[in-house]
C-alpha positions in Angstrom: 64.5 1.8 -21.4 61.0 0.7 -20.7 60.1 0.9 -24.4 63.0 -1.5 -25.2 61.9 -3.9 -22.5 58.3 -3.7 -23.8 59.5 -4.4 -27.3 61.6 -7.3 -26.2 58.7 -8.8 -24.3 56.4 -8.4 -27.3 59.0 -10.0 -29.6 59.3 -13.0 -27.2 55.5 -13.3 -27.0 55.2 -13.2 -30.8 57.9 -15.9 -31.1 56.2 -18.1 -28.5 52.8 -17.7 -30.3 54.3 -18.4 -33.7 56.0 -21.6 -32.3 52.7 -22.6 -30.8 51.0 -22.0 -34.2 53.5 -24.2 -36.0 52.8 -27.0 -33.5 49.1 -26.5 -33.8 49.2 -26.7 -37.6 50.5 -30.3 -37.4 47.1 -31.2 -36.0 44.9 -29.2 -38.3 43.3 -31.3 -41.1 42.2 -29.7 -44.3 40.5 -31.5 -47.2 41.1 -30.5 -50.8 38.6 -31.8 -53.3 38.1 -32.1 -57.0 35.8 -33.8 -59.4 32.8 -32.9 -57.5 34.1 -34.5 -54.4 35.2 -37.7 -56.1 38.8 -37.0 -55.2 39.6 -35.9 -51.6 43.1 -35.2 -50.3 43.6 -34.6 -46.6 46.6 -32.5 -45.5 47.7 -31.1 -42.2 48.2 -27.4 -41.6 51.8 -27.6 -42.8 50.6 -29.0 -46.2 51.8 -32.5 -45.6 49.6 -35.1 -47.3 47.8 -37.4 -44.8 45.4 -39.4 -46.9 43.6 -39.6 -50.3 40.2 -40.9 -51.1 39.2 -41.8 -54.7 35.7 -42.7 -55.6 35.7 -46.2 -57.2 33.9 -44.8 -60.2 37.2 -43.0 -61.1 39.2 -46.2 -61.2 38.7 -47.0 -64.9 41.7 -47.6 -67.1 40.5 -45.3 -69.8 40.2 -42.4 -67.3 43.7 -42.6 -65.9 44.6 -39.2 -67.3 41.5 -37.6 -65.8 42.2 -39.2 -62.5 45.8 -37.9 -62.4 44.5 -34.4 -63.3 41.9 -34.5 -60.5 44.5 -35.7 -57.9 46.7 -32.7 -58.8 43.6 -30.4 -58.6 42.8 -31.8 -55.1 46.4 -31.3 -54.0 46.3 -27.7 -55.1 42.9 -27.2 -53.4 44.3 -28.6 -50.2 47.5 -26.4 -50.5 45.4 -23.3 -51.0 43.3 -24.1 -48.0 46.5 -24.5 -46.0 47.8 -21.2 -47.1 44.5 -19.4 -46.1 44.4 -21.1 -42.7 48.0 -20.2 -41.9 47.4 -16.6 -43.1 44.3 -16.2 -41.0 45.9 -17.6 -37.8 49.0 -15.5 -38.3 46.8 -12.4 -38.8 44.9 -13.2 -35.6 48.1 -13.6 -33.6 49.5 -10.3 -35.0 46.2 -8.5 -34.2 46.2 -9.8 -30.6 49.8 -8.7 -30.1 49.2 -5.2 -31.5 45.8 -4.8 -29.8 44.0 -4.4 -33.1 40.8 -6.3 -34.1 
């Protein structure tokens, strides 16, 4: 019976920590970049776009296609950083719960 209680306690602790992680991720800001930093897209830890910065040198009519490609690249960079951050934080929580380093 003690093992079952221990497992239930661990499951509740994991659920509490994962809920806290989800709340924390709303406040994490990650910046995806492309074009050598000329395009920057800021997202939160949930991957929601917060802002975009475009260097004025990119705002030329004949470079619209390049600009669009760079915005997509910055979005993908930001998404990748979000996935890495979530994976690292989840791994840390799981390590703490299982007592592993």
